[in-house]
C-alpha positions in Angstrom: -32.4 -5.5 -27.2 -31.2 -8.5 -25.2 -34.0 -9.9 -23.0 -31.7 -10.7 -20.1 -30.9 -7.0 -19.9 -34.4 -6.0 -19.0 -34.6 -4.3 -15.6 -37.9 -5.9 -14.4 -36.5 -9.3 -13.3 -33.7 -7.8 -11.4 -36.1 -5.4 -9.6 -38.1 -8.4 -8.4 -35.0 -10.3 -7.3 -33.5 -7.3 -5.6 -36.6 -6.5 -3.5 -37.6 -10.1 -2.6 -34.4 -12.0 -2.5 -31.5 -9.6 -1.9 -33.2 -7.3 0.7 -35.3 -9.8 2.6 -34.0 -13.3 2.2 -30.3 -12.6 1.9 -29.7 -9.4 3.9 -32.6 -9.7 6.3 -33.6 -6.1 6.1 -36.9 -4.8 7.4 -40.1 -4.5 5.5 -40.0 -0.8 5.9 -36.6 -0.7 4.2 -38.0 -2.9 1.4 -40.9 -0.5 0.9 -38.6 2.5 0.9 -36.4 1.0 -1.8 -39.5 -0.1 -3.7 -40.9 3.5 -3.7 -37.5 4.8 -5.0 -37.5 2.3 -7.9 -41.1 3.1 -8.7 -40.3 6.8 -8.8 -37.3 6.2 -11.0 -39.3 4.0 -13.5 -42.0 6.6 -13.6 -39.4 9.3 -14.3 -38.0 7.2 -17.2 -41.4 6.7 -18.6 -42.3 10.4 -18.5 -39.0 11.7 -19.8 -37.9 8.9 -22.2 -41.3 7.5 -23.3 -40.1 4.0 -22.2 -42.6 1.6 -20.7 -41.4 0.4 -17.3 -41.4 -3.3 -18.3 -39.1 -2.4 -21.3 -36.5 -0.4 -19.3 -33.1 -2.0 -19.6 -30.2 -1.9 -17.2 -28.1 0.1 -19.7 -30.6 2.9 -19.5 -29.9 3.6 -15.8 -26.8 5.7 -16.3 -25.1 8.3 -14.1 -26.6 11.1 -16.1 -30.1 9.7 -15.8 -29.7 9.3 -12.0 -28.5 12.9 -11.7 -31.5 14.2 -13.7 -33.7 12.1 -11.5 -32.3 13.6 -8.4 -32.7 17.1 -9.8 -36.4 16.1 -10.6 -36.9 15.1 -7.0 -35.6 18.4 -5.6 -37.1 20.8 -8.2 -40.3 19.1 -9.2 -41.3 17.2 -6.1 -39.6 19.6 -3.7 -38.0 16.8 -1.8 -35.7 17.7 1.1 -31.9 17.0 1.0 -32.5 14.1 3.4 -35.1 12.5 1.1 -32.9 13.1 -1.9 -30.1 11.3 -0.1 -32.3 8.5 0.9 -33.4 7.9 -2.7 -29.8 8.0 -3.9 -28.7 5.5 -1.2 -31.4 3.1 -2.4 -30.3 3.5 -6.0 -26.7 2.9 -5.0 -27.8 -0.3 -3.3 -29.8 -1.5 -6.3 -27.0 -0.7 -8.7 -24.5 -2.7 -6.6 -26.9 -5.6 -6.9 -27.1 -5.1 -10.7 -23.3 -5.1 -10.9 -23.2 -8.5 -9.3 -25.6 -9.9 -11.8 -24.2 -8.1 -14.8 -20.4 -7.6 -14.2 -20.1 -6.1 -17.7 -21.9 -3.0 -16.4 -19.3 -2.5 -13.6 -18.0 0.8 -15.1 -21.5 2.2 -15.5 -22.3 1.3 -11.9 -19.1 2.8 -10.7 -20.1 6.1 -12.3 -23.4 6.0 -10.4 -21.7 5.1 -7.2 -19.5 8.2 -7.6 -22.6 10.4 -7.3 -22.2 11.7 -3.7 -24.8 12.2 -1.0 -25.6 15.9 -0.6 -24.1 17.4 2.5 -26.7 18.7 4.9 -26.9 20.3 8.3 -28.1 17.8 10.8 -31.6 18.7 12.1 -31.9 19.7 15.7 -33.3 17.0 17.9 -36.7 17.9 19.3 -37.4 16.6 22.8 -39.9 17.4 25.6 -39.2 18.7 29.0 -40.4 16.7 32.0 -43.3 19.1 32.7 -44.4 18.7 29.1 -44.3 14.9 29.3 -46.3 15.1 32.6 -48.9 17.3 30.9 -49.3 14.8 28.0 -49.6 11.9 30.4 -52.3 13.7 32.4 -54.4 14.4 29.4 -56.2 11.0 28.7 -59.4 10.4 30.7 -58.4 7.3 32.6 -62.0 6.7 33.8 -62.8 5.5 30.2 -61.3 2.4 28.5 -59.9 4.4 25.6 -58.3 6.9 28.0 -56.7 4.0 29.9 -55.3 2.7 26.6 -54.1 6.1 25.5 -52.3 6.7 28.9 -50.7 3.2 28.8 -49.5 3.7 25.2 -48.0 7.2 25.9 -46.3 5.9 29.1 -45.0 2.9 27.1 -43.5 5.2 24.5 -41.8 7.3 27.1 -40.5 4.4 29.1 -39.1 2.4 26.2 -38.2 5.0 23.7 -39.5 2.6 21.1 -40.3 3.6 17.5 -44.0 3.7 16.6 -43.6 0.6 14.3 -41.9 -1.3 17.1 -44.8 -0.5 19.5 -47.3 -1.6 16.9 -45.7 -5.0 16.6 -45.2 -5.6 20.3 -47.3 -8.6 21.5 -48.3 -10.0 24.8 -45.6 -12.7 24.4 -43.0 -9.9 24.4 -44.0 -8.7 27.9 -42.4 -9.9 31.2 -44.4 -8.4 34.1 -42.6 -10.4 36.8 -40.5 -9.0 39.6 -38.1 -7.4 37.1 -40.5 -6.2 34.4 -39.2 -5.8 30.8 -40.3 -6.0 27.2 -38.7 -7.5 24.2 -38.7 -5.2 21.2 -38.2 -6.2 17.7 -36.2 -3.4 16.0 -34.7 -2.6 12.7 -33.1 -5.5 10.7 -35.0 -8.0 12.8 -32.8 -7.3 15.9 -34.4 -7.7 19.3 -33.5 -5.9 22.5 -34.7 -6.1 26.1 -35.9 -2.9 27.6 -36.7 -2.6 31.4 -40.1 -1.4 32.4 -40.7 0.9 35.4 -42.9 -0.7 38.1 -45.5 1.9 37.4 -45.5 1.0 33.7 -45.9 -2.7 34.6 -48.8 -1.9 36.9 -50.6 0.2 34.3 -50.2 -2.5 31.7 -51.5 -5.1 34.1 -54.6 -3.0 34.7 -55.1 -2.3 31.0 -54.7 -5.9 29.8 -56.6 -7.7 32.7 -57.8 -11.1 31.4 -56.1 -10.6 28.1 -52.8 -11.5 29.8 -53.9 -15.1 29.8 -54.7 -15.0 26.1 -52.6 -15.8 23.0 -49.0 -14.7 23.3 -49.3 -13.5 19.7 -52.0 -10.9 20.5 -50.9 -7.3 19.9 -50.2 -5.4 23.1 -52.2 -2.3 22.0 -55.5 -2.4 20.2 -57.8 0.3 18.7 -61.4 1.0 19.6 -62.5 -1.7 17.2 -60.3 -4.3 18.8 -57.9 -4.3 15.9 -54.1 -4.0 16.3 -52.8 -0.4 16.6 -50.9 0.7 13.6 -48.1 3.2 13.2 -50.5 5.6 11.8 -52.9 5.1 14.7 -50.1 5.8 17.2 -49.0 8.9 15.3 -52.6 10.1 15.4 -52.9 9.5 19.1 -49.7 11.5 19.9 -50.7 14.4 17.6 -54.2 14.5 19.1 -52.9 14.6 22.6 -50.2 17.2 21.9 -52.8 19.4 20.1 -55.0 19.3 23.2 -52.2 20.1 25.6 -50.9 22.9 23.3 -54.1 24.9 23.9 -52.7 25.8 27.3 -49.0 24.8 27.2 -47.5 27.4 24.9 -44.2 25.6 24.6 -45.8 22.7 22.8 -47.1 25.0 20.1 -43.6 25.5 18.8 -42.7 21.8 18.8 -43.7 19.2 16.2 -44.2 16.3 18.6 -44.5 12.8 17.3 -43.8 9.3 18.6 -40.2 9.8 17.6 -40.1 12.9 19.9 -40.9 10.6 22.8 -37.9 8.5 21.7 -35.6 11.6 21.7 -37.1 12.6 25.1 -36.4 9.2 26.6 -32.8 9.4 25.5 -32.2 13.0 26.8 -33.9 12.3 30.2 -31.9 9.1 30.7 -28.8 11.1 30.0 -29.8 13.8 32.5 -30.4 11.1 35.0 -26.8 9.9 34.7 -27.3 6.8 32.6 -24.2 6.1 30.6 -24.3 6.5 26.8 -23.7 2.8 26.1 -26.7 1.8 28.1 -28.8 4.4 26.3 -27.6 3.0 23.0 -28.7 -0.5 24.0 -32.0 0.9 25.4 -32.9 2.5 22.1 -31.4 -0.2 19.8 -28.9 2.0 18.0 -26.3 0.1 16.0 -23.8 2.9 16.1 -22.7 4.8 19.2 -22.4 7.9 17.0 -26.2 8.0 16.6 -26.7 8.0 20.4 -24.0 10.6 20.9 -26.2 13.2 19.3 -28.2 13.4 22.5 -25.1 14.5 24.4 -24.9 17.5 22.2 -28.5 18.8 22.3 -29.1 19.3 26.0 -28.1 22.9 26.7 -28.9 22.5 30.4 -26.2 19.8 30.7 -23.7 22.0 28.8 -24.4 24.9 31.1 -23.8 22.7 34.2 -20.6 21.4 32.6 -19.5 25.0 32.1 -20.2 25.9 35.7 -17.9 23.2 36.9 -14.9 24.6 35.0 -15.8 28.3 35.3 -13.0 30.6 36.4 -13.3 31.8 40.0 -14.7 35.3 40.4 -12.4 36.1 43.3 -9.6 38.5 42.3 -6.3 37.3 43.7 -4.0 39.9 45.1 -1.4 41.0 42.5 2.0 39.8 43.2 4.6 42.6 43.6 6.5 43.0 40.4 10.0 44.2 40.0 10.6 46.9 37.5 13.5 45.4 35.6 14.7 48.7 34.2 15.5 49.7 37.8 17.3 46.5 38.6 21.0 47.2 38.3 22.0 43.5 38.5 19.7 42.7 35.6 20.9 45.7 33.5 24.5 44.7 34.1 23.7 41.2 33.0 21.9 42.4 29.8 24.8 44.8 29.0 27.3 41.9 29.2 25.6 39.9 26.5 
């Protein structure tokens, strides 16, 4: 066994150098790829009795990857989306391997030829305006935690930001001047400016108070212990609020609301308000316009209105008098002459 063929050094270089330093991908992407490689190494250990530190690049063949994908679906009951996500990570890792070990190009080509599984796109869950209003009315704003909860829910709805983006927003990202806005750090280290409603600006001012004069690196939202809010904490807050409202709002019982549901809701409501799709793309930080176009397809209310504009008139026009051609001597003469 050639030592330079061991997979371990390439795993480290791929995760630390290629993903972060060279390609500037997010920590969440790195962790997702790391989890995929960890699962793959564990699968090799369990099925081929090979210690992870002794796995070689040659062992990662197309057949092994196919067996690994089958294991994910059958043994771990992963969804098609998760299976495809793991395969995409393996594709990326193998491309990196091929650049380091060009003699394995054919082996990598066979792995790259394993296709992503076709799947039906999931329906986009969003909330109606009255459901959003009910959620925002739930926190007890007479208490500090209720003020924080209301401000965070309002911020999610205003910005359409992801939970991780909200968790990483600092005081330095806020502009609460005459034209309030917030700078949001999105996927791949890309930043975008999102306008804030005047009401959102006022609520944040009241929430932050003297903190506005503090360090610009201070997280915008904190938990009850004064620590920065995490993605998990934001998810918990949303689920807790939805569960409380669902006790009386039956429509919410059938929806799996999460911070990302707020993101979908923001997009659909902006679309209903007449905001153009390119503005919504920039608002949400989508790289591709195709991603944003999904929202134009999910709002049945907008489709119904569009159909109404092109509906056929219900008035029945008077029928034009028709000539019975069989009784037209001129026409018969013409036909007979042909």
